[in-house]
C-alpha positions in Angstrom: 78.1 15.8 -15.8 76.2 13.9 -18.5 72.6 15.2 -18.8 69.6 14.5 -21.0 66.7 16.9 -21.2 63.5 15.4 -22.8 61.4 18.2 -24.3 62.8 21.3 -26.0 59.9 23.6 -25.2 60.5 26.8 -23.2 61.6 25.1 -19.9 63.6 22.2 -21.5 65.5 24.4 -23.9 66.5 27.0 -21.3 67.5 24.3 -18.8 69.5 22.3 -21.2 71.3 25.3 -22.7 72.1 26.7 -19.2 73.4 23.3 -18.0 75.7 23.2 -21.0 76.8 26.8 -20.4 78.2 25.6 -17.1 80.3 23.0 -18.7 78.1 19.9 -18.6 77.5 17.7 -21.6 73.8 17.9 -22.5 71.7 16.0 -25.0 68.3 17.6 -25.6 65.7 15.2 -26.9 62.5 16.1 -28.8 60.1 13.9 -30.8 59.6 16.6 -33.4 62.2 16.2 -36.2 61.5 19.6 -37.7 62.2 21.3 -34.4 65.3 19.3 -33.9 66.6 20.3 -37.3 66.0 24.0 -36.5 67.9 23.6 -33.2 70.8 21.8 -34.9 71.2 24.8 -37.1 71.6 27.0 -34.0 68.2 28.6 -34.4 65.5 28.5 -31.7 61.7 28.3 -32.3 60.8 30.7 -29.4 61.8 34.3 -28.5 63.8 34.6 -25.4 66.5 37.3 -25.1 70.0 35.8 -25.1 69.0 32.2 -25.6 69.9 31.8 -29.2 73.4 33.1 -28.6 73.9 30.5 -25.8 72.6 27.7 -28.0 75.0 28.6 -30.8 78.0 28.9 -28.5 77.4 25.6 -26.7 76.6 23.9 -30.0 80.0 25.1 -31.3 81.7 23.9 -28.2 80.0 20.5 -28.6 78.5 20.6 -25.1 75.0 20.8 -26.5 73.4 18.4 -28.9 69.9 17.8 -30.2 68.3 14.5 -31.2 65.0 12.7 -31.6 66.6 9.5 -30.2 65.4 9.3 -26.6 67.1 5.9 -26.0 70.5 7.5 -26.9 70.0 10.4 -24.6 69.1 8.0 -21.7 72.0 5.6 -22.2 74.6 8.4 -22.5 73.4 10.4 -19.4 73.2 9.9 -15.7 70.6 12.6 -15.0 67.6 12.8 -17.2 65.2 15.7 -17.0 61.5 15.4 -18.0 60.5 18.8 -19.4 57.5 18.1 -21.6 54.2 19.9 -21.6 51.4 19.5 -19.0 48.5 21.1 -20.7 45.3 22.0 -18.8 42.6 19.4 -19.1 38.9 20.2 -19.4 38.5 20.0 -15.6 41.5 22.3 -15.0 43.8 19.5 -14.0 47.3 19.1 -15.4 47.4 16.5 -18.2 50.2 14.1 -17.3 50.1 11.8 -20.3 53.3 13.1 -21.8 55.2 13.1 -18.5 54.2 9.6 -17.7 54.8 8.4 -21.2 58.3 9.8 -21.2 59.0 8.2 -17.8 58.0 4.8 -19.3 60.3 5.3 -22.3 63.2 6.3 -20.1 62.8 3.2 -18.0 62.8 0.9 -21.0 66.0 2.6 -22.3 68.0 2.5 -19.0 71.3 0.8 -18.9 72.3 1.5 -15.3 71.6 3.9 -12.4 69.8 7.1 -13.5 68.4 10.1 -11.8 65.0 10.9 -13.3 64.0 14.5 -12.7 60.5 16.0 -13.1 61.3 19.5 -14.4 57.8 20.0 -15.8 55.2 21.7 -13.5 53.3 18.7 -12.2 50.7 18.2 -9.4 51.5 16.7 -6.0 51.9 12.9 -6.4 53.5 12.9 -9.8 56.9 11.8 -8.5 55.2 8.8 -6.9 53.5 7.9 -10.2 56.7 8.2 -12.1 58.5 6.0 -9.6 55.8 3.3 -9.9 56.0 3.3 -13.7 59.8 3.1 -13.8 59.9 0.4 -11.2 57.5 -1.7 -13.4 59.6 -1.3 -16.5 63.2 -1.8 -15.3 65.4 -3.6 -12.9 68.1 -1.0 -12.9 68.4 1.3 -9.8 67.2 4.8 -10.1 66.1 7.9 -8.2 63.1 10.1 -8.9 63.5 13.8 -8.1 61.2 16.8 -8.3 63.0 20.0 -9.4 60.5 22.7 -10.2 61.5 25.7 -12.4 61.0 29.3 -11.5 61.7 31.1 -14.7 60.3 34.4 -15.8 59.8 34.7 -19.6 62.0 37.5 -20.9 64.5 37.0 -18.1 64.8 33.2 -18.1 68.6 33.0 -18.7 69.4 35.2 -15.7 66.8 33.3 -13.6 68.4 30.0 -14.4 72.0 31.0 -14.1 71.4 33.2 -11.0 68.5 31.6 -9.2 66.8 32.9 -6.0 66.7 29.3 -4.8 66.9 25.8 -6.1 64.2 23.4 -4.9 65.1 19.6 -4.9 62.6 17.1 -3.8 64.2 13.7 -3.3 63.5 10.6 -1.3 66.9 9.1 -1.3 70.4 10.5 -0.5 72.0 9.4 -3.8 69.7 11.4 -6.0 69.8 14.4 -3.6 73.6 14.4 -3.6 73.9 14.3 -7.4 71.4 17.1 -7.9 73.1 19.2 -5.3 76.4 18.7 -7.1 74.8 19.7 -10.4 73.4 22.9 -9.0 76.3 23.9 -6.8 77.9 26.2 -9.5 74.6 28.1 -9.9 74.4 28.9 -6.2 77.9 30.2 -5.4 76.6 33.6 -4.5 74.6 32.2 -1.6 71.2 31.2 -3.1 70.0 28.2 -1.1 69.6 24.7 -2.4 66.5 23.5 -0.6 66.2 19.8 -0.1 62.8 18.4 0.8 60.4 15.6 0.1 59.0 15.3 -3.4 55.4 16.3 -2.5 56.5 19.5 -0.9 58.8 20.3 -3.9 55.9 19.7 -6.3 53.7 22.0 -4.4 56.3 24.8 -4.2 55.8 25.9 -7.8 52.0 26.1 -7.6 52.1 27.9 -4.3 54.6 30.5 -5.6 52.6 31.2 -8.7 49.3 31.2 -6.9 50.7 33.8 -4.4 51.9 36.0 -7.3 48.6 35.7 -9.1 46.8 36.6 -5.9 48.9 39.8 -5.5 48.1 40.8 -9.1 44.3 40.2 -8.8 44.3 41.9 -5.3 45.9 45.0 -6.7 43.6 45.1 -9.7 40.7 45.1 -7.2 42.3 47.9 -5.3 42.7 49.9 -8.6 39.0 49.3 -9.3 38.1 50.6 -5.9 40.3 53.6 -6.4 38.3 54.5 -9.6 35.1 54.1 -7.6 36.1 56.4 -4.8 38.4 58.9 -6.6 41.7 57.7 -5.1 45.0 57.3 -6.9 46.3 53.7 -7.1 49.9 54.9 -7.6 49.9 56.6 -4.3 48.1 53.7 -2.6 50.6 51.2 -4.2 53.6 53.1 -3.0 52.4 53.3 0.5 51.5 49.6 0.6 54.8 48.6 -1.0 56.8 50.5 1.6 55.7 48.0 4.2 58.6 45.6 4.6 56.2 42.8 5.2 54.7 43.3 1.8 57.2 44.8 -0.6 56.8 46.2 -4.1 56.8 43.1 -6.4 53.6 42.3 -8.4 51.7 45.2 -7.1 51.1 47.0 -10.4 47.5 47.2 -11.6 46.7 46.3 -15.2 44.5 44.2 -17.5 45.1 40.9 -15.8 47.8 38.2 -15.8 48.3 35.7 -18.6 51.0 33.4 -20.0 51.7 29.7 -19.7 52.1 29.5 -15.9 49.8 31.6 -13.7 46.4 30.7 -15.4 47.4 27.0 -15.8 48.8 26.7 -12.3 45.9 28.4 -10.6 43.5 26.1 -12.3 45.6 23.0 -11.5 45.9 23.9 -7.8 42.2 24.5 -7.6 41.6 21.1 -9.2 44.0 19.0 -7.1 42.9 20.7 -3.9 39.3 20.0 -4.9 40.2 16.4 -5.6 41.1 16.2 -1.9 37.7 17.8 -0.9 39.3 21.2 -0.2 37.7 24.3 -1.7 40.5 26.9 -2.3 38.1 29.9 -2.1 40.8 32.6 -2.4 42.1 31.1 -5.7 38.6 30.9 -7.1 38.3 34.6 -6.4 41.7 35.3 -7.9 40.7 33.5 -11.1 37.4 35.3 -11.4 38.8 38.7 -10.8 41.5 38.1 -13.5 39.0 37.0 -16.1 36.9 40.1 -15.4 39.9 42.4 -15.5 40.8 41.3 -19.0 37.5 42.8 -20.3 37.4 45.9 -18.1 38.8 48.2 -20.8 36.0 47.2 -23.2 33.4 48.5 -20.7 35.4 51.8 -20.4 35.5 52.2 -24.2 31.8 51.6 -24.4 31.2 54.2 -21.7 33.4 56.7 -23.6 32.1 56.1 -27.2 28.6 54.7 -26.5 28.8 52.2 -29.4 32.1 50.7 -30.8 30.5 49.8 -34.1 32.8 51.1 -36.9 35.3 52.5 -34.5 38.9 51.8 -35.4 40.9 50.8 -32.3 44.7 50.5 -32.2 46.2 47.9 -29.9 49.8 48.2 -28.7 51.0 44.9 -27.3 49.8 41.4 -27.9 52.1 39.2 -25.9 51.1 38.5 -22.3 54.2 40.4 -21.1 57.2 42.2 -22.6 60.3 40.4 -23.9 58.4 37.4 -25.2 56.2 36.4 -28.1 54.0 34.2 -25.9 50.2 34.9 -26.2 49.0 32.0 -24.2 46.1 33.3 -22.0 47.3 36.8 -22.9 44.8 39.6 -21.9 45.0 40.9 -25.5 43.1 37.9 -26.8 39.7 38.2 -25.0 40.1 42.0 -25.3 40.4 41.9 -29.1 37.6 39.3 -29.3 35.4 41.6 -27.3 36.2 44.6 -29.5 35.4 42.6 -32.7 32.2 41.3 -31.1 31.2 45.0 -30.5 31.8 45.8 -34.1 35.1 47.6 -33.8 38.0 47.4 -36.3 41.3 46.5 -34.7 44.8 47.5 -35.8 47.4 45.7 -33.7 51.2 45.9 -33.2 53.6 44.0 -31.0 57.4 43.9 -31.4 57.6 40.1 -31.3 54.2 38.5 -31.2 52.8 39.4 -34.6 53.3 35.9 -36.1 51.6 34.3 -33.2 48.8 36.8 -33.3 48.1 35.9 -37.0 47.7 32.3 -36.1 45.0 33.3 -33.5 43.1 36.0 -35.3 43.9 35.4 -39.0 42.3 38.1 -41.1 39.9 39.3 -38.4 42.2 42.2 -37.5 44.9 44.3 -39.2 48.6 43.9 -38.4 50.7 47.1 -38.5 54.4 47.2 -39.3 55.2 49.6 -36.5 53.5 51.2 -33.4 52.8 54.4 -35.3 51.4 52.6 -38.3 48.9 51.0 -36.0 47.6 54.4 -35.0 46.7 55.5 -38.6 43.1 56.6 -38.5 42.5 55.2 -35.1 39.7 56.5 -32.9 41.5 55.3 -29.8 44.6 53.5 -28.6 44.7 50.7 -26.0 48.0 49.9 -24.3 47.9 46.2 -23.4 51.6 45.2 -23.0 54.2 47.5 -21.5 57.0 47.1 -24.0 59.8 49.6 -23.4 59.4 51.1 -26.9 55.9 52.3 -26.0 57.0 54.3 -22.9 58.4 57.4 -24.6 56.5 57.9 -27.8 56.2 61.1 -29.9 52.9 62.4 -28.7 52.6 65.0 -31.5 53.2 62.3 -34.1 50.6 60.1 -32.4 48.0 62.8 -32.4 48.7 63.7 -36.0 48.0 60.2 -37.4 45.1 59.3 -35.1 41.5 60.3 -35.9 40.6 60.6 -32.2 43.1 61.6 -29.5 41.9 59.0 -26.9 44.2 56.6 -25.0 43.2 53.7 -22.7 46.3 52.8 -20.8 46.0 49.2 -19.4 49.4 49.3 -17.8 49.7 52.9 -16.4 52.9 53.6 -18.3 52.1 57.3 -19.0 51.7 60.4 -16.8 48.1 61.6 -16.9 49.0 65.3 -16.7 51.5 65.0 -19.5 49.0 63.2 -21.8 46.3 65.8 -21.1 48.8 68.6 -21.8 49.3 67.1 -25.2 45.6 67.2 -25.9 44.7 63.5 -25.3 41.7 62.2 -23.4 43.5 59.7 -21.2 42.1 56.7 -19.2 44.3 54.6 -16.9 43.8 51.9 -14.3 42.9 53.2 -10.8 44.0 56.8 -11.4 41.7 59.9 -11.5 
């Protein structure tokens, strides 16, 4: 099939590349000439395991091209995906100016029937707005479809090529049929293609992310209660997860959720529910718990040290999760800002997010070349992101280079007894 994807951010680049990997001819459009030049050389501006190799292969096979010419992409394609950003506005709402602007440009470039697909995460009612804009700008026939993405950063290629489900919101049979045909190769193992109205499809992404965010905040609250009463959250979690009605996913306590989706989508759902005079009380609590959880380790450091002034604190992990360099809403950011405000010196290391961190903190913190280098002279170590390379460190080497043998584990990746046996003072989340 002939496909155009407008926007080469995280979602657009993954989607376009994976459609090409399945044999479709894909034109990816972006207004940034510098980004397009990078992509045309087979390089990618983000870190996502496996993506760069797929881009290069499909570029070589001439199934994947990059351009700044939106009109060319529209004319040469039958299905056009809108995958541009929907940043959070001051009131928490999703800013749709880019989505609606692209819809207008698509309409003006149309040369026949097109399926216009909202791939960006957009609030309920966006498909109707896009439909109205396109109808005003063209006399050509078209379908507007809502097709939310469910990609996990760090595992996006597998998520796209082997989805749990494909959600298609369409109001007319022609658009639904073409979209079902497009996704059929991705669902041969039995994953369902769910056809529904556009409003329901638009709400699916928000509801899914809100549910996952709720599980995270709930388990963080449970961990905090465990600390208060002397229980062990690991044992509680295993017992709860063994209930088939609940399951084990997203039940690990930590320092809060971050990234480009959960915080933004929780805020947006609160806003558009509020616009309909509905107060989503549970999500307000989820958001409040998460913001407090990001700073919980600072309180524990202050309890241990008294004052943090002049203390050298090593931070392992800056990205909001492993296998990405994304620091949007990452717990590391408010945590480090809190440490700096308390007078601490921060030495940080992350396998992929160092460049991004420098754009956020500049010269306010030190950047180590390795995890062990970050420990040099440190009074304490904080684990913020559970990268695999942090899981089996050389404890003797750690203790030798640190000034103080104290670890605050925000992800519970270590065994408390083992750490104490190596002579560390060890604090974790919700464990005695």
